[in-house]
N, CA, C and O atoms as a MOPAC input file, in Angstrom:
PM7 MOZYME 1SCF
protein

 N    -30.98500 1    62.10500 1    25.28800 1
 C    -30.74400 1    61.98400 1    23.87100 1
 C    -31.88600 1    61.16400 1    23.25900 1
 O    -32.25600 1    60.11300 1    23.78200 1
 N    -32.42600 1    61.64500 1    22.16900 1
 C    -33.52500 1    60.95900 1    21.48500 1
 C    -33.01200 1    59.69000 1    20.79800 1
 O    -31.82500 1    59.57600 1    20.49300 1
 N    -33.90400 1    58.75500 1    20.56300 1
 C    -33.54300 1    57.47000 1    19.96300 1
 C    -32.84500 1    57.65100 1    18.62000 1
 O    -31.84000 1    56.99400 1    18.34900 1
 N    -33.37000 1    58.53400 1    17.78100 1
 C    -32.77400 1    58.76500 1    16.46200 1
 C    -31.33100 1    59.27500 1    16.60200 1
 O    -30.45200 1    58.86400 1    15.84500 1
 N    -31.09200 1    60.16100 1    17.56200 1
 C    -29.73300 1    60.66700 1    17.79400 1
 C    -28.81500 1    59.55200 1    18.28900 1
 O    -27.65300 1    59.47800 1    17.88900 1
 N    -29.33200 1    58.69100 1    19.15300 1
 C    -28.53700 1    57.57500 1    19.66400 1
 C    -28.17200 1    56.60200 1    18.54000 1
 O    -27.02900 1    56.15600 1    18.44400 1
 N    -29.14800 1    56.27900 1    17.69500 1
 C    -28.87600 1    55.38800 1    16.57300 1
 C    -27.86900 1    56.01000 1    15.60500 1
 O    -27.00800 1    55.31200 1    15.07000 1
 N    -27.97600 1    57.31000 1    15.38200 1
 C    -27.03000 1    58.01800 1    14.53000 1
 C    -25.62400 1    57.93000 1    15.12400 1
 O    -24.65800 1    57.66800 1    14.40800 1
 N    -25.51400 1    58.15100 1    16.43300 1
 C    -24.21900 1    58.07000 1    17.12200 1
 C    -23.62200 1    56.66600 1    16.97700 1
 O    -22.45000 1    56.51900 1    16.63000 1
 N    -24.43100 1    55.64300 1    17.24300 1
 C    -23.96100 1    54.26100 1    17.15000 1
 C    -23.55100 1    53.94000 1    15.70800 1
 O    -22.49500 1    53.35200 1    15.47500 1
 N    -24.38300 1    54.32500 1    14.75500 1
 C    -24.07500 1    54.08300 1    13.35000 1
 C    -22.77000 1    54.73600 1    12.92500 1
 O    -21.95300 1    54.11400 1    12.24500 1
 N    -22.56900 1    55.99600 1    13.32400 1
 C    -21.33300 1    56.70200 1    12.97600 1
 C    -20.11500 1    56.04600 1    13.61600 1
 O    -19.06000 1    55.93500 1    12.99100 1
 N    -20.26300 1    55.61800 1    14.84900 1
 C    -19.15100 1    54.96700 1    15.55800 1
 C    -18.77700 1    53.65900 1    14.84700 1
 O    -17.59500 1    53.34500 1    14.70300 1
 N    -19.76700 1    52.91400 1    14.41500 1
 C    -19.51200 1    51.66700 1    13.68300 1
 C    -18.81100 1    51.97400 1    12.35500 1
 O    -17.82000 1    51.33000 1    12.00900 1
 N    -19.32400 1    52.94600 1    11.62500 1
 C    -18.72500 1    53.31600 1    10.33200 1
 C    -17.28600 1    53.78500 1    10.52100 1
 O    -16.39700 1    53.38000 1     9.77200 1
 N    -17.05500 1    54.63100 1    11.51000 1
 C    -15.71600 1    55.17500 1    11.74400 1
 C    -14.70100 1    54.10800 1    12.15100 1
 O    -13.50400 1    54.27100 1    11.91000 1
 N    -15.16400 1    53.02400 1    12.76100 1
 C    -14.27200 1    51.96000 1    13.23400 1
 C    -14.32600 1    50.71100 1    12.36100 1
 O    -13.83700 1    49.65700 1    12.76700 1
 N    -14.91000 1    50.81000 1    11.17600 1
 C    -15.15200 1    49.62800 1    10.35300 1
 C    -13.88500 1    48.87100 1     9.98000 1
 O    -13.92100 1    47.64300 1     9.91300 1
 N    -12.78400 1    49.54000 1     9.73700 1
 C    -11.53700 1    48.84900 1     9.35600 1
 C    -10.99500 1    48.03000 1    10.52800 1
 O    -10.57500 1    46.88600 1    10.35300 1
 N    -11.00700 1    48.61400 1    11.70800 1
 C    -10.54600 1    47.90300 1    12.90600 1
 C    -11.45900 1    46.71400 1    13.18400 1
 O    -10.99300 1    45.61800 1    13.49600 1
 N    -12.76400 1    46.94400 1    13.06800 1
 C    -13.73300 1    45.88000 1    13.29500 1
 C    -13.55700 1    44.76200 1    12.26200 1
 O    -13.62400 1    43.58300 1    12.61000 1
 N    -13.33700 1    45.12200 1    11.01400 1
 C    -13.15600 1    44.12300 1     9.96100 1
 C    -11.93000 1    43.26100 1    10.23700 1
 O    -11.97000 1    42.04700 1    10.03500 1
 N    -10.84700 1    43.87000 1    10.69200 1
 C     -9.64800 1    43.10200 1    11.03700 1
 C     -9.95300 1    42.11200 1    12.15600 1
 O     -9.49300 1    40.97100 1    12.12600 1
 N    -10.72000 1    42.54900 1    13.12800 1
 C    -11.08500 1    41.66600 1    14.23600 1
 C    -11.94600 1    40.50800 1    13.76200 1
 O    -11.76400 1    39.37400 1    14.20500 1
 N    -12.89100 1    40.78700 1    12.85800 1
 C    -13.75100 1    39.73100 1    12.31700 1
 C    -12.91100 1    38.69100 1    11.58600 1
 O    -13.07600 1    37.49200 1    11.81000 1
 N    -12.01700 1    39.13600 1    10.71900 1
 C    -11.23000 1    38.17200 1     9.94400 1
 C    -10.27100 1    37.39600 1    10.84500 1
 O     -9.96900 1    36.23500 1    10.56500 1
 N     -9.79600 1    38.01200 1    11.90700 1
 C     -8.97500 1    37.26900 1    12.87200 1
 C     -9.78600 1    36.14600 1    13.51700 1
 O     -9.28300 1    35.03500 1    13.68200 1
 N    -11.02600 1    36.42500 1    13.87900 1
 C    -11.89000 1    35.40100 1    14.46300 1
 C    -12.24300 1    34.31800 1    13.44500 1
 O    -12.35000 1    33.14300 1    13.79500 1
 N    -12.42300 1    34.71200 1    12.20000 1
 C    -12.77400 1    33.74800 1    11.15500 1
 C    -11.65000 1    32.75600 1    10.89600 1
 O    -11.90700 1    31.61900 1    10.49800 1
 N    -10.42200 1    33.16700 1    11.11300 1
 C     -9.29300 1    32.26000 1    10.89400 1
 C     -9.44600 1    30.98700 1    11.72900 1
 O     -9.05700 1    29.90300 1    11.29500 1
 N    -10.00300 1    31.12300 1    12.90600 1
 C    -10.19500 1    29.95900 1    13.76200 1
 C    -11.33100 1    29.06300 1    13.27700 1
 O    -11.32200 1    27.85900 1    13.53300 1
 N    -12.29500 1    29.63000 1    12.59100 1
 C    -13.45100 1    28.87300 1    12.12200 1
 C    -13.16400 1    28.13300 1    10.81900 1
 O    -13.57300 1    26.98400 1    10.64900 1
 N    -12.46900 1    28.78300 1     9.91500 1
 C    -12.22100 1    28.21800 1     8.59400 1
 C    -10.82700 1    27.62300 1     8.53100 1
 O     -9.84400 1    28.29300 1     8.84800 1
 N    -10.74500 1    26.38900 1     8.13000 1
 C     -9.41500 1    25.81200 1     7.94900 1
 C     -8.81800 1    26.34200 1     6.65500 1
 O     -9.53900 1    26.63700 1     5.70200 1
 N     -7.51300 1    26.45800 1     6.63000 1
 C     -6.84100 1    27.09700 1     5.49500 1
 C     -7.01700 1    26.32100 1     4.19300 1
 O     -6.94400 1    26.91500 1     3.11700 1
 N     -7.24400 1    25.02200 1     4.26200 1
 C     -7.41200 1    24.26600 1     3.01800 1
 C     -8.73800 1    24.58100 1     2.33700 1
 O     -8.83800 1    24.50200 1     1.11300 1
 N     -9.76300 1    24.93800 1     3.12400 1
 C    -11.05900 1    25.21400 1     2.49900 1
 C    -11.17800 1    26.66600 1     2.06600 1
 O    -11.62000 1    26.93700 1     0.94900 1
 N    -10.79600 1    27.60100 1     2.91800 1
 C    -11.03600 1    29.00300 1     2.60500 1
 C     -9.77500 1    29.77100 1     2.26000 1
 O     -9.83800 1    30.79000 1     1.57200 1
 N     -8.63800 1    29.30000 1     2.72600 1
 C     -7.37500 1    29.98300 1     2.47800 1
 C     -7.44500 1    31.45300 1     2.88800 1
 O     -7.01700 1    32.33900 1     2.14900 1
 N     -7.98800 1    31.69100 1     4.07000 1
 C     -8.22100 1    33.05500 1     4.54800 1
 C     -6.93100 1    33.86300 1     4.63800 1
 O     -6.94300 1    35.06000 1     4.35500 1
 N     -5.83500 1    33.25100 1     5.01900 1
 C     -4.57100 1    33.98400 1     5.10000 1
 C     -4.16100 1    34.56000 1     3.75400 1
 O     -3.65600 1    35.67900 1     3.67300 1
 N     -4.38200 1    33.78600 1     2.70100 1
 C     -4.00100 1    34.21600 1     1.35600 1
 C     -4.84800 1    35.38400 1     0.87500 1
 O     -4.37200 1    36.23900 1     0.12900 1
 N     -6.09600 1    35.41500 1     1.30100 1
 C     -7.03000 1    36.44300 1     0.83800 1
 C     -7.42200 1    37.41500 1     1.94200 1
 O     -8.54700 1    37.91300 1     1.97200 1
 N     -6.49200 1    37.68100 1     2.84400 1
 C     -6.76600 1    38.53300 1     4.00500 1
 C     -7.31600 1    39.89600 1     3.60800 1
 O     -8.29000 1    40.35900 1     4.20100 1
 N     -6.71900 1    40.54400 1     2.62500 1
 C     -7.18700 1    41.87200 1     2.20600 1
 C     -8.60000 1    41.81100 1     1.64700 1
 O     -9.42200 1    42.67900 1     1.94200 1
 N     -8.89000 1    40.79200 1     0.84100 1
 C    -10.22400 1    40.63400 1     0.27700 1
 C    -11.24600 1    40.42100 1     1.38800 1
 O    -12.31500 1    41.03200 1     1.38300 1
 N    -10.91400 1    39.55600 1     2.33700 1
 C    -11.82300 1    39.28300 1     3.44600 1
 C    -12.01300 1    40.52000 1     4.31400 1
 O    -13.12700 1    40.79500 1     4.75900 1
 N    -10.95200 1    41.26400 1     4.55900 1
 C    -11.07400 1    42.50800 1     5.32600 1
 C    -11.97500 1    43.50300 1     4.61500 1
 O    -12.79200 1    44.16500 1     5.25500 1
 N    -11.83900 1    43.61600 1     3.31000 1
 C    -12.67800 1    44.54600 1     2.54600 1
 C    -14.13900 1    44.11900 1     2.57600 1
 O    -15.02900 1    44.96000 1     2.70700 1
 N    -14.39100 1    42.82500 1     2.45400 1
 C    -15.77300 1    42.32700 1     2.51100 1
 C    -16.37700 1    42.59800 1     3.88500 1
 O    -17.51400 1    43.05800 1     3.99100 1
 N    -15.61700 1    42.31300 1     4.92700 1
 C    -16.10700 1    42.54000 1     6.29200 1
 C    -16.32800 1    44.02800 1     6.54100 1
 O    -17.32700 1    44.41900 1     7.14600 1
 N    -15.40300 1    44.84800 1     6.07800 1
 C    -15.51600 1    46.29700 1     6.26400 1
 C    -16.76500 1    46.83700 1     5.57100 1
 O    -17.45400 1    47.70200 1     6.11200 1
 N    -17.05300 1    46.33100 1     4.38800 1
 C    -18.23200 1    46.78500 1     3.64700 1
 C    -19.52300 1    46.42400 1     4.39500 1
 O    -20.43200 1    47.24600 1     4.51100 1
 N    -19.59100 1    45.19000 1     4.89900 1
 C    -20.77700 1    44.78400 1     5.65900 1
 C    -20.93300 1    45.63200 1     6.92300 1
 O    -22.04200 1    46.05800 1     7.24900 1
 N    -19.85400 1    45.87500 1     7.62000 1
 C    -19.91200 1    46.68000 1     8.84500 1
 C    -20.36700 1    48.09700 1     8.52300 1
 O    -21.15600 1    48.68200 1     9.26500 1
 N    -19.87600 1    48.64400 1     7.42600 1
 C    -20.31700 1    49.98300 1     7.00500 1
 C    -21.81700 1    49.99200 1     6.72100 1
 O    -22.51700 1    50.92500 1     7.11800 1
 N    -22.31400 1    48.96400 1     6.04100 1
 C    -23.75100 1    48.87800 1     5.75500 1
 C    -24.55900 1    48.78000 1     7.04700 1
 O    -25.62100 1    49.39200 1     7.16200 1
 N    -24.06900 1    48.02400 1     8.00800 1
 C    -24.76300 1    47.92200 1     9.29400 1
 C    -24.84500 1    49.28200 1     9.97700 1
 O    -25.88900 1    49.66000 1    10.50800 1
 N    -23.73700 1    50.01000 1     9.95800 1
 C    -23.72700 1    51.34500 1    10.55400 1
 C    -24.67200 1    52.29800 1     9.83900 1
 O    -25.41900 1    53.04000 1    10.47800 1
 N    -24.63700 1    52.27400 1     8.51200 1
 C    -25.52300 1    53.14000 1     7.72800 1
 C    -26.99300 1    52.80100 1     7.96500 1
 O    -27.84800 1    53.68700 1     7.96800 1
 N    -27.28100 1    51.51300 1     8.16200 1
 C    -28.67800 1    51.10800 1     8.35300 1
 C    -29.25600 1    51.67400 1     9.64500 1
 O    -30.46800 1    51.85800 1     9.75200 1
 N    -28.41100 1    51.94700 1    10.61400 1
 C    -28.88700 1    52.55900 1    11.85800 1
 C    -29.20500 1    54.03900 1    11.66500 1
 O    -30.01700 1    54.61000 1    12.39200 1
 N    -28.56500 1    54.64100 1    10.69100 1
 C    -28.73600 1    56.07600 1    10.44700 1
 C    -29.93900 1    56.33900 1     9.54800 1
 O    -30.74300 1    57.22700 1     9.83400 1
 N    -30.07100 1    55.56700 1     8.45200 1
 C    -31.16800 1    55.79600 1     7.51800 1
 C    -31.52100 1    54.49500 1     6.79900 1
 O    -30.89900 1    54.15300 1     5.79200 1
 N    -32.50200 1    53.77900 1     7.30600 1
 C    -32.90200 1    52.48600 1     6.75100 1
 C    -33.40000 1    52.61200 1     5.31500 1
 O    -33.07600 1    51.77900 1     4.46800 1
 N    -34.17800 1    53.63600 1     5.04300 1
 C    -34.77000 1    53.81100 1     3.71400 1
 C    -33.69200 1    53.96000 1     2.64100 1
 O    -33.76300 1    53.33200 1     1.58500 1
 N    -32.71600 1    54.78200 1     2.91900 1
 C    -31.68800 1    55.10400 1     1.93800 1
 C    -30.77500 1    53.91000 1     1.65200 1
 O    -30.29400 1    53.76700 1     0.52800 1
 N    -30.53400 1    53.07400 1     2.62000 1
 C    -29.54800 1    52.00600 1     2.49800 1
 C    -30.13600 1    50.67200 1     2.04000 1
 O    -29.38200 1    49.76300 1     1.69400 1
 N    -31.44700 1    50.53400 1     2.02900 1
 C    -32.06900 1    49.22700 1     1.77500 1
 C    -31.66900 1    48.62100 1     0.42700 1
 O    -31.40000 1    47.42200 1     0.36700 1
 N    -31.62000 1    49.39000 1    -0.63600 1
 C    -31.22000 1    48.85200 1    -1.94000 1
 C    -29.76400 1    48.39800 1    -1.93700 1
 O    -29.41800 1    47.38800 1    -2.54900 1
 N    -28.92800 1    49.14200 1    -1.25400 1
 C    -27.51400 1    48.77800 1    -1.16900 1
 C    -27.34100 1    47.46300 1    -0.40400 1
 O    -26.47600 1    46.65400 1    -0.74200 1
 N    -28.16000 1    47.25300 1     0.62100 1
 C    -28.09900 1    46.00200 1     1.38000 1
 C    -28.55800 1    44.82600 1     0.51400 1
 O    -27.96400 1    43.74900 1     0.57000 1
 N    -29.59200 1    45.02100 1    -0.27000 1
 C    -30.06300 1    43.96100 1    -1.17300 1
 C    -28.96900 1    43.61400 1    -2.18800 1
 O    -28.71700 1    42.43800 1    -2.44800 1
 N    -28.32800 1    44.61900 1    -2.75500 1
 C    -27.23300 1    44.37700 1    -3.70500 1
 C    -26.08900 1    43.62600 1    -3.03500 1
 O    -25.52800 1    42.69500 1    -3.61200 1
 N    -25.74300 1    44.03500 1    -1.81100 1
 C    -24.68100 1    43.35400 1    -1.05800 1
 C    -25.05000 1    41.87900 1    -0.84900 1
 O    -24.21600 1    40.99600 1    -1.05000 1
 N    -26.28400 1    41.61800 1    -0.45000 1
 C    -26.72000 1    40.25400 1    -0.16100 1
 C    -26.62500 1    39.36900 1    -1.40500 1
 O    -26.19800 1    38.21800 1    -1.31400 1
 N    -27.01700 1    39.89300 1    -2.55000 1
 C    -26.93100 1    39.12000 1    -3.78900 1
 C    -25.47500 1    38.79900 1    -4.13900 1
 O    -25.15000 1    37.67200 1    -4.51300 1
 N    -24.61800 1    39.79000 1    -4.01600 1
 C    -23.19400 1    39.59700 1    -4.31500 1
 C    -22.56800 1    38.58300 1    -3.36100 1
 O    -21.83700 1    37.68700 1    -3.78500 1
 N    -22.86100 1    38.73100 1    -2.08000 1
 C    -22.30200 1    37.81300 1    -1.08300 1
 C    -22.82000 1    36.40300 1    -1.26400 1
 O    -22.06700 1    35.44400 1    -1.10100 1
 N    -24.07300 1    36.26000 1    -1.59300 1
 C    -24.64200 1    34.92900 1    -1.79700 1
 C    -23.91300 1    34.21800 1    -2.93700 1
 O    -23.57300 1    33.04100 1    -2.81700 1
 N    -23.67700 1    34.91800 1    -4.02300 1
 C    -22.95400 1    34.32600 1    -5.15500 1
 C    -21.54000 1    33.92400 1    -4.74800 1
 O    -21.06500 1    32.84900 1    -5.11500 1
 N    -20.88600 1    34.76900 1    -4.00800 1
 C    -19.51800 1    34.49800 1    -3.55600 1
 C    -19.48600 1    33.30400 1    -2.60400 1
 O    -18.65800 1    32.40600 1    -2.75600 1
 N    -20.37300 1    33.29800 1    -1.64100 1
 C    -20.34700 1    32.25900 1    -0.61100 1
 C    -20.72700 1    30.88600 1    -1.13700 1
 O    -20.19100 1    29.87900 1    -0.67500 1
 N    -21.63900 1    30.82700 1    -2.09200 1
 C    -22.04900 1    29.54300 1    -2.65700 1
 C    -20.84000 1    28.80500 1    -3.22100 1
 O    -20.77300 1    27.57800 1    -3.15500 1
 N    -19.91000 1    29.53100 1    -3.76000 1
 C    -18.73300 1    28.92000 1    -4.38000 1
 C    -17.52100 1    28.84300 1    -3.45300 1
 O    -16.46500 1    28.36000 1    -3.86200 1
 N    -17.65700 1    29.31100 1    -2.21400 1
 C    -16.48700 1    29.42400 1    -1.35300 1
 C    -16.57100 1    28.58700 1    -0.08300 1
 O    -15.67400 1    27.78800 1     0.18600 1
 N    -17.63100 1    28.75500 1     0.70400 1
 C    -17.71800 1    28.06700 1     1.98800 1
 C    -19.11100 1    27.48600 1     2.19200 1
 O    -20.04900 1    27.80500 1     1.46200 1
 N    -19.22100 1    26.64200 1     3.18500 1
 C    -20.52500 1    26.04200 1     3.47100 1
 C    -21.43400 1    27.08100 1     4.12600 1
 O    -20.96800 1    28.03700 1     4.74700 1
 N    -22.72000 1    26.87200 1     3.97600 1
 C    -23.70200 1    27.76700 1     4.59200 1
 C    -23.55500 1    27.76700 1     6.10900 1
 O    -23.69900 1    28.81000 1     6.74700 1
 N    -23.27100 1    26.61700 1     6.68300 1
 C    -23.10100 1    26.50900 1     8.13100 1
 C    -21.98500 1    27.42700 1     8.62000 1
 O    -22.16100 1    28.14800 1     9.60200 1
 N    -20.85000 1    27.40400 1     7.94900 1
 C    -19.73000 1    28.26000 1     8.35400 1
 C    -20.04300 1    29.73400 1     8.11000 1
 O    -19.65500 1    30.59100 1     8.90400 1
 N    -20.73400 1    30.02800 1     7.03200 1
 C    -21.09300 1    31.42000 1     6.75100 1
 C    -22.00300 1    31.97100 1     7.84500 1
 O    -21.81000 1    33.09200 1     8.31500 1
 N    -22.98500 1    31.18600 1     8.24300 1
 C    -23.91500 1    31.63600 1     9.28400 1
 C    -23.19500 1    31.75900 1    10.62200 1
 O    -23.41900 1    32.71600 1    11.36300 1
 N    -22.33000 1    30.79500 1    10.93300 1
 C    -21.58100 1    30.86400 1    12.19400 1
 C    -20.69000 1    32.09900 1    12.26500 1
 O    -20.50600 1    32.67700 1    13.33600 1
 N    -20.14500 1    32.49600 1    11.13600 1
 C    -19.24600 1    33.65100 1    11.14400 1
 C    -19.98100 1    34.96400 1    11.39900 1
 O    -19.35600 1    35.94900 1    11.79000 1
 N    -21.30200 1    34.99500 1    11.18600 1
 C    -22.06600 1    36.22300 1    11.42700 1
 C    -22.00100 1    36.65200 1    12.89200 1
 O    -22.04800 1    37.84700 1    13.18600 1
 N    -21.89600 1    35.71100 1    13.79600 1
 C    -21.80400 1    36.04800 1    15.22200 1
 C    -20.56000 1    36.87500 1    15.52000 1
 O    -20.54500 1    37.64800 1    16.47800 1
 N    -19.52700 1    36.72100 1    14.71800 1
 C    -18.30100 1    37.49800 1    14.94000 1
 C    -18.55400 1    38.99500 1    14.78500 1
 O    -17.95100 1    39.80700 1    15.48800 1
 N    -19.43400 1    39.35200 1    13.87500 1
 C    -19.73500 1    40.76800 1    13.66300 1
 C    -20.36300 1    41.36500 1    14.90900 1
 O    -19.99100 1    42.46000 1    15.33200 1
 N    -21.30500 1    40.65900 1    15.49200 1
 C    -21.94600 1    41.12800 1    16.72600 1
 C    -20.90800 1    41.28500 1    17.82900 1
 O    -20.90500 1    42.28000 1    18.55400 1
 N    -20.03500 1    40.30400 1    17.94800 1
 C    -19.00900 1    40.32900 1    18.98600 1
 C    -18.09500 1    41.53700 1    18.85300 1
 O    -17.87500 1    42.25600 1    19.82700 1
 N    -17.56000 1    41.76700 1    17.65700 1
 C    -16.59800 1    42.86200 1    17.49500 1
 C    -17.27400 1    44.22600 1    17.55600 1
 O    -16.68400 1    45.18300 1    18.05800 1
 N    -18.49500 1    44.32900 1    17.05500 1
 C    -19.19400 1    45.62900 1    17.12900 1
 C    -19.52500 1    45.94900 1    18.57900 1
 O    -19.37900 1    47.09300 1    19.00800 1
 N    -19.96600 1    44.95600 1    19.33500 1
 C    -20.25000 1    45.17600 1    20.74500 1
 C    -19.01200 1    45.66500 1    21.48100 1
 O    -19.11800 1    46.50500 1    22.37400 1
 N    -17.84500 1    45.15500 1    21.12200 1
 C    -16.59300 1    45.55500 1    21.78700 1
 C    -16.25400 1    47.02600 1    21.59900 1
 O    -15.52400 1    47.59300 1    22.41200 1
 N    -16.76400 1    47.65300 1    20.55100 1
 C    -16.52700 1    49.08000 1    20.34100 1
 C    -17.17900 1    49.90200 1    21.45000 1
 O    -16.70000 1    50.98100 1    21.79800 1
 N    -18.27300 1    49.38300 1    22.00000 1
 C    -19.05200 1    50.14900 1    22.97600 1
 C    -18.78800 1    49.72400 1    24.41700 1
 O    -19.40700 1    50.25600 1    25.33900 1
 N    -17.88900 1    48.78600 1    24.62200 1
 C    -17.58900 1    48.35800 1    25.99500 1
 C    -16.19400 1    48.71600 1    26.39700 1
 O    -15.78200 1    48.42800 1    27.52100 1

């Protein structure tokens, strides 16, 4: 299988499983964020939707980087505005590792 076909396969698998992956990410985030600061339980649907959107963008980026680049820039601007008012940068960066963990689990 050629590299482009493999990346397409991986991207599609990530996109197709984005809701399950997003649930896993938010479950892991519950341990990182205390409820008094982020109130993750109260905003579970919002957090799942945010995680699902990022996972979808990651999957799409494997399929066609050129087409998705503007959408990723828009996502980054929106997330930056949201995060500045919600959680510390340290916690935001630490939570990124959860995405790698849950996406890797799809392939193992």
